[in-house]
C-alpha positions as CSV (number, residue, x, y, z in Angstrom):
1,M,29.2,-17.9,28.9
2,R,27.2,-19.2,26.2
3,M,24.0,-20.9,26.7
4,L,24.0,-24.5,26.1
5,V,21.8,-25.2,23.2
6,P,21.6,-28.8,21.6
7,P,23.7,-29.3,18.7
8,E,20.4,-30.7,16.8
9,M,18.8,-27.3,17.3
10,H,22.1,-25.3,15.8
11,A,21.6,-27.8,12.9
12,T,18.3,-27.2,12.4
13,Q,18.6,-23.3,12.8
14,S,21.6,-23.2,9.9
15,K,19.3,-25.3,7.9
16,M,16.7,-23.0,8.1
17,I,18.8,-20.0,7.5
18,Y,20.1,-22.0,4.3
19,Q,16.8,-22.5,2.9
20,M,15.8,-18.8,3.6
21,N,18.7,-17.5,1.9
22,K,18.3,-20.1,-1.1
23,Y,14.5,-19.3,-1.3
24,C,15.4,-15.2,-1.4
25,T,18.0,-15.9,-4.5
26,D,15.9,-18.3,-6.3
27,R,12.3,-17.0,-5.8
28,V,12.5,-13.5,-4.2
29,Q,15.1,-11.9,-6.4
30,T,13.7,-13.5,-9.6
31,R,10.2,-11.8,-8.6
32,K,11.8,-8.6,-7.9
33,S,13.7,-8.7,-11.3
34,T,10.6,-9.3,-13.4
35,I,8.6,-6.4,-11.5
36,H,11.6,-4.2,-11.8
37,K,11.3,-4.8,-15.6
38,T,7.8,-4.2,-15.6
39,I,8.1,-1.0,-13.8
40,M,10.4,0.5,-16.5
41,E,7.7,-0.6,-19.0
42,V,4.8,0.8,-17.1
43,C,6.5,4.0,-16.0
44,R,7.7,4.6,-19.6
45,V,4.4,4.9,-20.6
46,V,2.9,6.7,-17.9
47,Q,5.3,9.5,-17.9
48,D,4.3,9.9,-21.6
49,V,0.7,10.2,-20.9
50,L,1.4,12.7,-18.2
51,K,3.6,14.9,-20.5
52,E,0.3,15.3,-22.4
53,V,-1.6,15.9,-19.7
54,E,0.5,18.6,-18.3
55,V,0.4,20.5,-21.8
56,Q,-3.4,20.5,-21.4
57,E,-3.3,21.2,-17.6
58,P,-0.2,22.5,-15.9
59,R,-1.7,22.1,-12.7
60,F,-1.4,18.3,-12.9
61,I,2.5,18.4,-12.9
62,S,3.8,14.8,-13.2
63,S,6.0,13.6,-10.0
64,L,7.0,10.4,-11.4
65,N,10.6,11.0,-11.4
66,D,13.4,7.9,-11.6
67,Y,15.7,7.9,-8.6
68,N,18.3,5.3,-9.9
69,G,15.4,2.9,-10.9
70,R,13.3,3.7,-7.9
71,Y,10.0,5.7,-8.4
72,D,8.5,7.8,-6.2
73,G,4.8,7.0,-5.4
74,L,5.1,3.8,-6.8
75,E,3.2,0.9,-5.4
76,V,3.4,-2.8,-6.7
77,I,-0.2,-4.1,-6.0
78,S,0.7,-7.5,-7.7
79,P,3.1,-8.5,-10.4
80,T,0.4,-7.0,-13.1
81,E,-1.2,-4.4,-11.4
82,F,0.4,-1.0,-10.2
83,E,-0.6,2.1,-8.2
84,I,1.2,5.6,-9.2
85,I,0.4,8.4,-7.0
86,I,0.8,11.9,-8.6
87,Y,1.5,14.6,-6.0
88,L,-0.8,17.6,-6.5
89,N,0.8,21.3,-5.6
90,Q,-0.4,23.5,-2.6
91,M,-2.8,22.7,-0.2
92,G,-2.0,26.6,1.3
93,V,-5.6,27.8,2.2
94,L,-7.3,24.4,3.1
95,N,-7.6,22.9,6.4
96,F,-7.4,19.1,7.2
97,V,-10.4,17.9,8.8
98,D,-10.8,14.3,10.5
99,D,-13.6,14.2,12.8
100,G,-13.9,10.4,12.6
101,T,-17.2,10.7,10.6
102,L,-15.6,9.2,7.5
103,P,-13.4,6.1,8.2
104,G,-10.2,5.8,6.7
105,C,-10.8,9.4,4.9
106,A,-10.2,13.2,5.7
107,V,-11.6,16.1,4.1
108,L,-10.0,19.5,3.0
109,K,-12.0,22.4,3.8
110,L,-11.2,26.2,2.9
111,S,-10.0,27.9,6.0
112,D,-11.8,31.2,5.1
113,G,-14.6,31.4,2.6
114,R,-13.1,34.6,1.5
115,K,-10.0,32.8,0.4
116,R,-11.7,30.8,-2.3
117,S,-10.1,32.5,-5.2
118,M,-6.7,32.2,-3.7
119,S,-6.7,28.2,-4.1
120,L,-4.8,27.1,-7.2
121,W,-7.9,24.6,-7.3
122,V,-10.7,27.0,-7.4
123,E,-13.0,25.3,-9.6
124,F,-13.2,22.1,-7.4
125,I,-14.4,23.6,-4.0
126,T,-17.9,22.7,-3.4
127,A,-20.5,25.4,-2.1
128,S,-19.6,24.5,1.4
129,G,-15.9,24.8,1.2
130,Y,-14.5,21.5,0.7
131,L,-12.0,20.5,-1.9
132,S,-13.7,17.8,-3.7
133,A,-11.6,14.6,-4.2
134,R,-13.9,13.5,-7.0
135,K,-14.2,16.5,-8.8
136,I,-10.3,16.4,-9.1
137,R,-9.9,12.9,-10.2
138,S,-12.8,13.4,-12.8
139,R,-11.3,16.2,-14.6
140,F,-8.0,14.1,-14.2
141,Q,-9.6,11.5,-15.8
142,T,-11.1,13.3,-18.8
143,L,-7.3,14.7,-19.5
144,V,-5.6,11.2,-19.2
145,A,-8.4,10.0,-21.5
146,Q,-7.5,12.3,-24.1
147,A,-3.8,11.9,-23.5
148,C,-4.0,8.2,-24.2
149,D,-5.2,9.1,-27.8
150,K,-2.4,11.5,-28.4
151,C,0.8,9.9,-26.9
152,A,3.2,7.8,-28.3
153,Y,2.0,4.7,-26.8
154,R,-1.4,5.3,-28.1
155,D,-1.6,1.7,-29.7
156,C,-0.8,-0.3,-26.4
157,V,-2.6,2.0,-23.7
158,K,-6.2,1.8,-22.9
159,M,-8.1,3.8,-20.5
160,I,-10.1,1.3,-18.3
161,A,-14.0,2.5,-18.7
162,D,-16.7,1.5,-15.8
163,T,-14.8,3.0,-13.0
164,T,-14.4,6.5,-11.6
165,E,-10.8,5.5,-11.1
166,V,-7.9,6.7,-13.4
167,K,-7.0,3.1,-14.6
168,L,-5.2,2.2,-17.6
169,R,-4.3,-0.9,-19.4
170,I,-0.8,-1.4,-20.8
171,R,-0.1,-4.3,-23.8
172,E,-3.3,-5.8,-22.7
173,R,-1.6,-7.4,-19.8
174,L,-0.6,-4.6,-17.2
175,V,-3.0,-2.3,-15.3
176,V,-2.1,0.8,-13.7
177,Q,-4.0,3.0,-11.6
178,I,-2.8,6.8,-11.5
179,T,-4.2,8.4,-8.5
180,P,-4.0,12.3,-7.6
181,A,-2.8,13.1,-4.1
182,F,-1.7,15.6,-1.7
183,K,1.3,15.0,0.5
184,C,0.6,16.3,4.3
185,A,3.9,16.5,6.0
186,G,4.4,17.4,9.9
187,L,0.6,16.5,10.3
188,W,-0.7,13.4,12.0
189,P,-4.2,12.8,11.5
190,R,-6.7,12.3,14.9
191,S,-7.6,9.0,13.8
192,A,-4.1,7.7,14.1
193,A,-3.5,9.2,17.2
194,H,-3.6,6.3,19.2
195,W,-0.3,5.2,17.7
196,P,2.3,4.0,18.7
197,L,0.4,2.1,21.7
198,P,2.4,3.2,24.8
199,Q,2.8,-0.3,26.4
200,I,4.5,-1.5,23.5
201,P,8.5,-0.9,23.0
202,W,8.3,-0.8,19.4
203,P,8.9,1.4,17.2
204,H,12.0,3.2,18.7
205,P,10.6,6.9,20.0
206,N,13.3,8.7,17.6
207,I,11.8,6.6,14.5
208,V,8.1,7.3,15.7
209,A,9.2,11.2,15.6
210,E,10.6,10.3,11.9
211,V,7.3,9.1,11.2
212,K,5.1,11.4,12.3
213,T,7.4,14.3,10.9
214,E,7.1,13.0,7.3
215,G,3.2,12.7,7.7
216,F,1.1,10.8,4.8
217,D,-1.0,11.0,2.1
218,M,-4.2,12.3,0.9
219,L,-5.6,10.1,-1.9
220,S,-8.2,10.9,-4.4
221,K,-9.9,7.5,-5.1
222,E,-13.2,5.4,-4.2
223,C,-12.9,4.7,-0.6
224,I,-14.8,1.2,0.0
225,A,-15.2,1.8,3.5
226,L,-17.5,4.5,2.7
227,Q,-19.8,3.0,0.0
228,G,-23.6,4.0,0.7
229,K,-22.6,5.9,3.8
230,N,-23.0,9.8,2.8
231,S,-22.7,9.9,-0.9
232,A,-22.3,13.4,-1.0
233,M,-19.5,13.7,1.7
234,E,-18.1,10.5,0.5
235,G,-17.4,12.5,-3.1
236,D,-15.4,15.1,-1.3
237,A,-13.4,12.9,0.9
238,W,-9.8,12.4,0.5
239,V,-8.5,8.6,1.6
240,L,-5.6,8.4,4.1
241,S,-2.5,6.6,3.3
242,F,0.5,5.8,5.2
243,V,2.7,3.9,2.6
244,E,5.8,5.9,3.6
245,A,5.2,5.8,7.1
246,E,4.8,2.1,6.7
247,N,8.0,1.6,4.7
248,K,10.2,3.7,7.3
249,L,8.9,1.4,10.0
250,L,10.4,-1.7,8.3
251,Q,13.4,-0.4,7.4
252,G,16.6,-2.2,8.9
253,S,17.1,-5.7,10.5
254,F,15.6,-8.7,8.6
255,R,12.0,-7.0,8.4
256,K,12.1,-6.0,4.9
257,R,13.4,-9.3,3.8
258,C,10.7,-11.0,5.6
259,L,8.3,-8.8,3.7
260,S,9.7,-9.8,0.1
261,I,9.5,-13.3,1.4
262,L,5.8,-12.8,2.1
263,K,4.9,-11.0,-0.8
264,T,6.6,-13.9,-3.0
265,L,4.7,-16.4,-1.3
266,R,1.5,-14.4,-2.0
267,D,2.2,-14.0,-5.7
268,R,3.2,-17.6,-6.1
269,H,0.1,-19.5,-4.1
270,L,-2.2,-17.0,-2.7
271,D,-3.1,-14.9,-5.7
272,L,-6.9,-15.9,-5.3
273,P,-10.2,-15.2,-6.7
274,G,-11.6,-12.0,-5.2
275,N,-8.0,-11.1,-4.2
276,P,-8.7,-11.6,-0.3
277,V,-4.9,-11.7,0.2
278,T,-3.1,-8.6,-0.9
279,S,0.3,-7.5,-0.6
280,Y,-1.1,-4.8,1.7
281,V,-2.5,-7.4,3.9
282,M,0.8,-9.1,4.3
283,K,2.6,-5.8,4.9
284,T,0.2,-4.9,7.4
285,L,0.1,-8.3,9.6
286,L,4.0,-7.9,9.6
287,L,3.8,-4.6,11.2
288,Y,1.5,-6.3,14.0
289,E,4.2,-8.7,13.9
290,C,6.7,-6.3,14.9
291,E,4.8,-5.1,17.8
292,K,4.6,-8.8,19.2
293,H,8.2,-9.0,18.7
294,P,9.6,-6.0,19.4
295,R,13.2,-6.8,20.1
296,E,15.8,-6.7,17.3
297,I,17.2,-10.1,18.2
298,E,13.6,-11.6,17.5
299,W,14.2,-10.2,13.5
300,D,17.4,-12.2,13.1
301,E,18.1,-14.3,10.4
302,S,17.6,-17.4,12.2
303,C,14.1,-16.1,13.6
304,L,12.6,-15.2,10.1
305,G,10.8,-18.7,9.9
306,D,8.9,-18.4,13.3
307,R,8.0,-14.9,12.1
308,I,6.8,-15.9,8.6
309,N,4.9,-18.7,10.4
310,G,3.3,-16.2,13.0
311,I,1.9,-14.1,10.3
312,F,0.5,-16.8,8.4
313,L,-1.4,-18.2,11.5
314,Q,-2.5,-14.4,12.2
315,L,-3.4,-14.2,8.6
316,I,-5.9,-17.4,9.0
317,S,-7.1,-15.8,12.3
318,C,-8.0,-12.7,10.3
319,L,-9.4,-14.3,7.2
320,Q,-11.7,-16.9,9.7
321,C,-13.3,-13.5,11.6
322,R,-13.5,-11.7,8.3
323,R,-11.6,-8.5,9.8
324,C,-8.3,-7.3,9.2
325,P,-7.6,-3.7,11.0
326,H,-5.5,-1.1,9.0
327,Y,-2.4,-0.8,10.9
328,F,-2.6,2.8,11.8
329,L,-6.6,3.3,11.7
330,P,-8.0,0.1,13.1
331,N,-11.4,1.2,12.7
332,M,-11.0,0.5,8.9
333,D,-11.3,-3.0,8.0
334,L,-9.0,-4.2,5.0
335,F,-11.3,-7.3,4.3
336,K,-14.2,-4.7,3.5
337,G,-16.4,-5.8,0.2
338,K,-14.9,-9.1,0.0
339,S,-17.2,-11.7,-0.1
340,P,-17.5,-14.3,2.6
341,G,-16.9,-17.1,-0.2
342,A,-13.7,-15.5,-1.3
343,L,-12.3,-15.0,2.3
344,E,-13.5,-18.6,3.3
345,N,-11.6,-19.9,0.4
346,A,-8.6,-18.0,1.1
347,S,-8.4,-19.4,4.7
348,K,-8.4,-22.6,3.5
349,Q,-5.4,-22.0,1.1
350,V,-3.6,-20.0,3.6
351,W,-4.1,-22.9,6.1
352,R,-3.1,-25.5,3.7
353,L,0.2,-23.4,3.0
354,T,0.8,-22.9,6.4
355,R,0.7,-26.2,7.5
356,I,3.3,-27.4,5.1
357,M,5.7,-24.6,6.1
358,L,4.9,-25.9,9.9
359,T,5.6,-29.5,9.1
360,N,8.3,-29.6,6.3
361,S,11.6,-28.2,7.1
362,R,12.5,-28.2,3.7
363,C,9.2,-26.6,2.3
364,L,10.9,-23.5,0.7
365,E,12.3,-26.2,-2.1
366,E,8.9,-26.7,-3.1
367,L,7.0,-23.2,-2.9
């Protein structure tokens, strides 16, 4: 038996679906193909730089490989800013320790002091037995700086000074950060042990098992959450990253399309001073929305408009409370280090955008 739905509701829904599809063809696809071209350009330069690095120091082997136009470890921060993860080899004799003292971070400690010489990274291990993220990054930074001067693209690539991060500026308009990292497969950090929440039927247990087996990454980068906390420890600590896990959770149904639309709206309307609303914030709120709407039917094409509005309302709430908890590590605030003024301004902009989306059924034509 069919539920009786008023015909005008059907009409509104099909109008919305039409609008969404049109937005995806016109705006989302354009953004994707522009970014794809930029990625090819960035990766050509970075691969050349990393080839030089590897000649100097074979332990830094480039893991930046092209799989039919997709690059493993490449994240788009914005249309002109990228991060490339370089996966280092052999954790072997190191133990993963996250006891909660460093929010969003963990340390790698020698399992046994006598095994120091067995580590591939022996000279980066501190007196107390920690593999120092900062020491590895500092060495990598020196090598990348030298490689920039030698590589084929030396005329158009410059190292960005005044940061401990390894950042390059390409052709004056693109920024790419290269981050050394370890993959931690088959492990799951204690700080994310609460996930998934028992009372929420999403994601499916099979997906949860896959995500936990896949594990997470440990990145060598500045951690905003730690600044000024405990400087000695801060330099040794590695930042936890769950990008692969997040991508796996968003596979299937229209969740991925929803993310593409959110990123496009963000790039077009919310690229604001101080960058409080990153693509990553959008992705995080989408994951929370998946928990609020766990059923597949709620991610049907006809519901996308509602989901996007829900995410924008949640974003306004986060900006007003000045807090956006990381999806897997809720003790970590994604707005940490952002100025109250930037968050205030962003909340006004997001509200303006949301009001248009809630009141104008043809809004996507203009946005």
